[in-house]
N, C-alpha and C positions, 0 to 999 in steps of 0.2 A: 504493500500499500504505499502511496505518495505521502509523504510528510508535508504539510503545509503550515509552516509556522506562522504565528499570529503576531506578526511583527508590522509597525509602520515607518514610514520615513524618520518621524520623529524618535524612534528607538534607535536610531543608527548615529545618533550626534556625538556620542561619546565612544563610539566602537571602531575598532580595528576592520577596515571593509575592504572587501576585495571586489573589484568590477571584473566579470568574465565575459567577454565578447563585447567588442566596440565597433558593432553594426551602428543603423539609426536608433534604436532604442538603446543599446549600450552606451552611446555617446549622451543620449538624454539622461541614461543613470548618471553617468559621470558629472555632467552639468548639475545636476540635483544635488549630488553629495557635495561639490564645490560651492554651491551655493550656501550649504549648511556648515561652511568651514571645515569639512572632511575631506582629506586628501587619500584617495584610495589607492590600494596597489591595482596594477592594470594587468589584465592575462586576456590573450585572444590565441585561439586555436592557430591562426596563421596572421600574427602580426604584420599590418599594413597599412599605415607606416608601424616603424619600429619604436616611436616614440609619439608622445601628444604633448604639446607644448612643453617640450623638454623633459618629459616623465618617459620613462623607458616602459613599453610594452613586452610583458614576458610571455614567450611561446608555452602554450599549456604543455609540452612534453619536453621542455627544454628549462626548468625550473619554474615554471608558473604555477603548477599545481602544487609544488613546495611552498610556494609564497600563499597560495590560498589557503594552506594547511595551518599557517600563522595568524589567519583572520578570526576574528569574532564572528563575521556574517559575510556572506558571499551574496551577491546582486547578479545574476546571471541573466543573459540575453536570451528570449524564448527560443532561438535556434537550437540551444544547447539542449539535447535531449535530456529529460529528468531520469531515463532508463540507462542512462551511460555509467558504466563502472567507476568512472572518476567523478561524478556526480554522486552516485551512493557512498562513495568511500568518504567523503566531506561529510555527509550524514551521520556514518557510522562513527566519526570523530567528534561527534555532536556540534557540528559548524552548520547552522541554518543556511540552507541554500533557497533565495528568495526571487522574487522577478519584481520589476519596477511597479507594475501595473497592481498586483498584489499588495505591495506597501500602501499604495495610494489607496486602494479600496478601503482599508482599515479604519483611514480617518475621512473619508468623502462623505458629504452628506447623501446618504445612500438611497433617501426618500426623493430624491431630485436626479435618480441615474437610473438610465435603463442599459441594461448589457444584451447584446445580442451575438449569437453565434450560429453557425452552421456551415455545413461544407461549402455551400455557396449561397449568395443572395443577401449573406450578413452587411456587407458595405453598402449595398443598395437600401436596405432596410435603415441603416443608421444614416445615412443622408438623406434620404426623403423624410425622416423623423424630424433630422435637424432642419431642413428645409421648411417644414410645416411650423414648428416651433418658433424659427426666426421670423417667417412670415406671418405668424400671428402676433408678433409683438414681443416674444420673449427671447432672452438670449441662451442660446444654445451650443455648446461646445461640443464637435463632432470629433472623436478622436479615438485613441486606442490602437487597434491593429489600423486602421486607416487614419491618415493625418497626424496629429502630434500625440505623444503620451501626454495625459492629463496633468501631469506632475513637472514635465519639462518648464526649465526657467525662460527658453525662448519662445513657448507657447503664449499666445494672449491670456493673460491671467483672469481675465474676466472685470468684472463679476459676472458669474453665471447664474442663469435660472435654472437650467438643466444642464445635463451630459447625456449625450448618447454614444455609448461605447461600444465598438467592434473587438471582439473577444475571439482570438484564433484558439484552435485545440491546444496550442503551446500555452498561451498565457491562460487557458482555463485552470491548467494544473497550479499556477500559481497563487489562485486566489484561495485564501482561507475563509473568506466571507463573500455573500453575493447582495447585490441590493433587491430589494424586494420584488421589483418586476425585471423579468429576463424574456427573452425571445429566442427561438429556435427557427430558423428557416429552413435546413433541408440536412439529409445525411446521405452521404454516398463515400464508398473507402477512399481515403486518401492520406497522406503522409504517414503510411504505415510503419516505415523504417524507425521515424521518430518514436513511436508510441509502442516501440516492441516489437513490432512486425504484425501484429494481430488486429484484425479489423474492429473484433469487439472491444478491445482495451481503446482502440481509436474513438469508438464510439462513447463509452464509458467517460473518458476522459474529457470529451467536448461536451457532453452532457452534464458532466459535475459541476458545471457552472449553476445548473438548476436546483441543486440541493444543498448547496454550502449553506451555513448559519446566516439567517436573514432572508433568504429566498422566501418568496411567499406565492408568487404566480409566475407560471411559465405561459406564455403566449406562444403557441406553436401551429407548425402547417400541418393541418390537418389531411392535405391531400398526399400526405408521405406515409406508405406503410411502413417504412423503416422506423420512422419517429412514433407513429402509433403502436408498433409494436414492443416500444421501448418505454411505454407510459409510466413504468413504473421507475425511470430514472429521470423524471421530468419534473420531481419535486412535489410539495404538498397541494398545488391546486393548478389544474391545466384550463386554458381557453383555446379551443381548435380555432383555427380562420382556414377556410376553403376560398379557391380562386373565384367561384362562382358565388360567394356572399355579396351581399348589396346588389341584386341585379337591377340594371338600369342607372346606377349611381354614375354621374358624370364627373364629380368633383376631382378625380384624379387624371382627366384628360389633359390638363395644364402640365403634368410632369413631363409629356411627350415620350414615354417609355413603350417600347415593344413587347409584345408576348404576355401570354396569359400568367407565367411565374413572376412578372414584375406587377401585374394587376394584385397578385396575392401578396408580394412585397409591399406594396402601398397600403393593403388593408391591414396588414401585420404591424406596420408604422402606426397608423390610424388607431388600433387597438391598445399599442402602447402608450400612446397620448391620454388615451381614456382611462388607463390603469394607472397613469402617473395624476391623475385628477386635473387635467387641462379642460376647462369647462368648455371650449370651443371645438373640442373634439368631435361633439355630437352635431356641429353645424356644418352642414354640406356646402352651403355657399361660402362661409369663411374658410374652411379647408380648399375649396377650388380657387380663392383669393391667394391663399398662402402659397399653394402649389405653384403660382406663375411665376415664370423665370427660373425654375428649376434647370441645373445644368445636368445631363447623365453624365454617369461616371464613363471616363475613358476606357475605350477597348471593351466595353461592354454592351454588346449589340449595338453598335453605333453605325449609322449610315454616314459613310465618308465621301460619298461620291456617285456619280451616274456618268457612264462612258456607253455613247451609242446606244442606249435604253437599258444597258446592264447596270443593276445595283451593286454596290461594293458595300459588305458591311462586315464593320470591324468588331469581332469578340475574343479577341488575342487573350483575355483574362481567363477564358474559360480552359482550365487545366485538367478536366476530367470529364466523363460521360456525361453526368448528370446536365451541368448547363448545357452542352452542345446538342443534347436532345431538346433542353427547353428553346434554345435558339432555334433549331428546325421547325418547332411546334410553331413559332412566330410567324412562320410563312407557311400555312397549311395548303395553300393553292398556287403557290408559286415554283417555277423551276428552280433549284439550287444546284449550284456546283460548291459544293462543301470541301474545305480543305483541313486536314486533319493530320493530326502527327507530330513528334518532337521528343523531347528525353523520354526515354523508356524506363518507366518506373513498373513496368509489370502489370498495368491496370488492365483489366477483364475487359475487352471491347465487344464482347459478344451482345450485351445489353444497346449499344450504340449500334450493331449491324442489324438486329430485330426491329429495333426502332426506324432506322431509315428504311428497310424493306416494307415496313407497314405505311409508309408514306402514299397519300395520294398522288401527288405530282411527281414528276420525274425528279429524280437526284443523281448526280454524278460525283463520286466520290475521288477525291485528289489526295494521296497521302505524302508525308514529309517522311525523312529520316529522322530518328532512329528508330522510332515505332512503327513505322511505315510497313515494313513487311508482316509483323504480326496482327496489325489492323486488317490488311488484305486478306492475310489467313481468317480472320474471324468472320469477314464478310463474304469469303467464298464459303466456308462452312454454311453459312446461313443462305445461302444459294442466291446470293446478290452477286451480278458480275460487272456492274457498270462502275467500275473502280481502275484506276491508272496511278501507278507507283512514279512519283515525280523526284528529282535529284535535288531539288530545292525549291524555296518558295517562289522565286521568278517564274520558274517553269510551270508551278501550279497555278500561279494567278494568269499566266497566259492561257494555259489551257483551259482553265476554269471560264475565262472572257470568250475565248473561242465557241466553246459547247455553249455558253449562257446568253450568245445573242439570239434573237434582240430585244428579248424583255425579261431574262432570268435574273438570278443573284448570285453574285459571286460571294461566298461566305467563309470567312476565316474563323473558325471556332475548333480549335486544335487538339482538344480533350488530351492535353499532355503541355507540360512546361515548356519552356524555351530553352533552356540551359544546355550548353553544349553548342548552339548554334547561333544563339542571340545572348546579348546581355542580360535581358529580362523581357517581360511580356510587352513594353513599350518601345522596345527595339526592335521587336518582331513586327508590332503595329506600325512603325515608322517604315519598316521594310516593305510592308503589304501597301501602303499607301504609295510609296516609291513605284511599286509593280504597277499599282493602278495607273499612276501617271505614264509609265511606259507604254501601257495600254492605249491611253489616249493620244500619244504621240505617234503610236503606230497607225 
């Protein structure tokens, strides 16, 4: 069982602290400690650079772990798995290993906080909730796994009326307490190596947000069998949200979002506001006005252009099967050239193949390395033959454009991470846009 020390940032003022991991959140941890007058030991698995403001950064396996053993508390970055032997070794020596978000949550005004988790959809829900709250005249910080950590001294200090916090499965294991209101958007296998390799452990870790001390209500996607089958992990009380709730409602049209799944995300956001006690949550007209001006998140089912009647849609952030199926469901009657593939994490692509095969409209699948061959094999075993293996993204976009003319869609929804071929999903999205412009030039 994971140990969840009930420590806050204030508890670290007189402690010997180690900061383990210096990515985005790790640097926020460092800034927070320095703002408190604490100079921590700095450790990273692969230091780059090897110093910060003149202070050396030790490599974990080259003196770093030994330095952490001399600390009273270690604040780790979420990317370092709690299931690693070197993390467990610190706990066995009586050294608490904590995360920045968990430290913040211990002192946060939790009645004004909503935490949202899920394999996919959590970023959309917190951004919609933030849009609605700010549009209604409140001040809401959108942070956590999206945006800035809420404790980062470089973040806007507020004052805030509410916080909408995205919580990853990694961060969920750092929380020794939860706010009264949490939400769960979806479940699908992901990040299995971090969670010890087991899908059920991943689900338990992610859903642990729902049952830590303080949790009272979980607002959950009622269309997900995987979530409904795990109702016992959803805390003391559950409210289910379905995509077909509120038939005829038009308040969410101002959000400009595509897809049934995004309609459900908007409904989950509204239910979160109601649970927080926001009176305008019951007013469709007020919500419609508040939704105006919403900017959809980058690379989440984002239309980026039209070339010779072919629409190009960037869904680069879709890194597993669930969001790719949702993206396809957004275009039930359109011909779609679907570009899939990337870093191979061993994901089962059979459900994607079955979903594509069941579509009414024609679909042409174009695969990318490294997972392309496994995707092709899954589609072929499902009896789907309209598939082409491509050497790179440029070739896939060109082939999709040719097939999609005159009125189809070229959809980049890769169901795989970008690493190994691109820096991140943004880099992949930019390459997709360049390839679209090349089609226009041709």
